[in-house]
C-alpha positions as CSV (number, residue, x, y, z in Angstrom):
1,X,110.5,117.0,132.3
2,X,113.0,114.2,132.2
3,X,113.8,113.8,135.9
4,X,110.1,113.5,136.8
5,X,109.2,111.3,133.8
6,X,112.2,109.1,134.7
7,X,110.9,108.9,138.3
8,X,107.4,108.0,137.0
9,X,109.0,105.2,135.0
10,X,111.1,103.9,137.8
11,X,108.1,103.8,140.1
12,X,106.0,102.0,137.5
13,X,108.7,99.5,137.0
14,X,109.1,98.9,140.7
15,X,105.4,98.4,141.2
16,X,105.1,95.9,138.3
17,X,108.4,94.2,139.1
18,X,109.4,93.9,135.5
19,X,112.8,94.2,133.8
20,X,113.8,97.3,131.9
21,X,112.9,96.1,128.4
22,X,109.5,94.6,129.4
23,X,108.5,97.7,131.5
24,X,109.6,100.1,128.7
25,X,107.7,98.3,126.0
26,X,104.6,98.1,128.2
27,X,104.8,101.8,129.3
28,X,105.2,103.1,125.8
29,X,102.8,100.8,124.0
30,X,100.1,99.7,126.4
31,X,100.0,101.7,129.6
32,X,97.5,104.6,129.1
33,X,98.4,106.1,132.5
34,X,102.1,106.4,131.6
35,X,101.3,107.6,128.1
36,X,99.1,110.4,129.6
37,X,101.9,111.4,131.9
38,X,104.2,111.7,128.8
39,X,101.7,113.9,127.1
40,X,101.1,116.0,130.2
41,X,104.8,116.4,131.0
42,X,105.5,117.3,127.3
43,X,102.7,119.9,127.3
44,X,103.7,121.3,130.6
45,X,107.3,121.8,129.5
46,X,106.2,123.5,126.3
47,X,103.9,125.7,128.4
48,X,106.8,126.7,130.7
49,X,108.8,127.6,127.6
50,X,106.0,129.8,126.3
51,X,105.4,127.7,123.2
52,X,101.7,128.2,122.2
53,X,99.4,125.4,120.9
54,X,101.6,122.4,121.8
55,X,100.3,122.1,125.4
56,X,96.7,122.0,124.1
57,X,97.6,119.4,121.4
58,X,99.3,117.2,124.0
59,X,96.2,117.5,126.3
60,X,93.9,116.6,123.4
61,X,96.0,113.6,122.5
62,X,95.9,112.4,126.1
63,X,92.1,112.7,126.2
64,X,91.7,111.0,122.8
65,X,94.1,108.1,123.2
66,X,94.1,107.6,127.0
67,X,90.8,108.9,128.3
68,X,92.8,111.1,130.8
69,X,92.5,114.9,131.0
70,X,95.4,116.6,132.8
71,X,95.7,120.3,132.2
72,X,99.2,121.4,131.4
73,X,99.1,124.1,134.1
74,X,98.9,121.5,136.9
75,X,102.0,120.6,138.8
76,X,102.5,116.9,139.3
77,X,105.6,115.6,141.2
78,X,107.7,112.7,140.0
79,X,106.8,109.1,140.7
80,X,103.1,109.5,139.7
81,X,101.4,106.2,139.0
82,X,98.1,105.9,137.1
83,X,97.3,102.2,136.9
84,X,93.8,102.6,135.4
85,X,93.3,106.2,134.5
86,X,90.2,106.3,132.2
87,X,88.0,109.2,133.3
88,X,90.7,110.9,135.4
89,X,90.7,114.7,135.4
90,X,93.3,116.9,136.9
91,X,92.4,120.6,137.0
92,X,94.8,123.5,136.1
93,X,95.8,124.8,139.5
94,X,96.2,121.3,141.1
95,X,99.5,120.8,142.8
96,X,100.5,117.2,143.6
97,X,103.6,115.9,145.4
98,X,105.8,112.9,144.8
99,X,104.9,109.3,144.4
100,X,101.1,109.7,144.3
101,X,98.8,107.0,142.9
102,X,95.6,108.0,141.0
103,X,93.0,105.4,140.1
104,X,90.2,105.6,137.5
105,X,87.6,108.3,137.6
106,X,89.5,110.5,140.0
107,X,88.7,114.3,139.7
108,X,91.0,117.0,141.2
109,X,89.2,120.2,140.4
110,X,87.3,123.3,141.3
111,X,84.5,123.1,143.8
112,X,82.4,125.7,141.9
113,X,82.5,127.3,138.5
114,X,83.1,130.7,140.1
115,X,86.4,129.5,141.7
116,X,89.7,128.5,140.2
117,X,91.3,126.9,143.2
118,X,92.1,123.2,142.9
119,X,93.5,120.9,145.6
120,X,97.0,120.6,146.9
121,X,98.0,117.0,147.4
122,X,101.0,115.9,149.4
123,X,103.5,113.1,148.8
124,X,102.7,109.4,148.7
125,X,98.9,110.0,148.6
126,X,96.6,107.4,147.1
127,X,93.3,108.5,145.5
128,X,90.8,105.7,145.2
129,X,88.6,105.0,142.1
130,X,86.0,107.7,141.6
131,X,87.3,110.0,144.3
132,X,86.4,113.7,143.9
133,X,88.8,116.1,145.6
134,X,87.3,119.6,145.0
135,X,88.3,123.2,145.8
136,X,91.4,124.8,147.2
137,X,91.8,122.2,150.0
138,X,94.9,120.3,151.1
139,X,95.5,116.6,151.3
140,X,98.4,115.8,153.6
141,X,101.3,113.4,153.0
142,X,100.6,109.7,153.2
143,X,96.9,110.2,153.1
144,X,94.4,107.7,151.5
145,X,91.2,108.9,149.8
146,X,88.7,106.0,149.5
147,X,86.9,105.0,146.4
148,X,83.9,107.3,145.6
149,X,84.8,109.8,148.4
150,X,83.8,113.4,147.8
151,X,86.5,115.5,149.6
152,X,85.5,119.1,150.3
153,X,87.7,119.8,153.4
154,X,91.4,119.4,154.2
155,X,92.6,115.9,155.0
156,X,95.6,115.9,157.5
157,X,98.8,113.9,157.0
158,X,98.4,110.1,157.6
159,X,94.6,110.2,157.5
160,X,92.0,108.2,155.5
161,X,89.0,110.0,154.0
162,X,85.9,108.1,153.0
163,X,82.3,108.8,152.3
164,X,80.1,111.5,150.8
165,X,81.0,114.0,152.0
166,X,84.3,112.5,153.1
167,X,85.1,112.3,156.8
168,X,88.8,112.0,157.7
169,X,90.2,109.7,160.4
170,X,93.7,108.8,161.4
171,X,95.1,105.8,159.5
172,X,96.0,102.7,161.6
């Protein structure tokens, strides 16, 4: 938990360009994205340890206080940055790499109720506001998913996906 949470904090601090004290106070008191990551990482750790109930409580606290729903079964790499996370949902079988950015209203989940497969997201991926990435698809490293995109097919490395349904094209 601590190495990834520490990486989350270092990335947040680097993006905002603040000193340690200012960034720490902001992250713990005001930043709902970072607070949701704390709740998620705590719940995921207790889940790995086999402790019942605590992961569900952490998830509920994140939903209630941050408006962000990250299932403790998801795997999120360090350096995750959620600048405006209200309405964000990360499904239980989602796997996300390092240094990803998720904006408000993003959904990473199942494509149908009869499936449990969620997306696999590479490193350094940015998911734009309102993007929906659905099903057991892969999003490659350094990809960018545009605002409002509905992604139902794989997105290769270094590609941009925009539209409904999303069409991927190489980034410039």
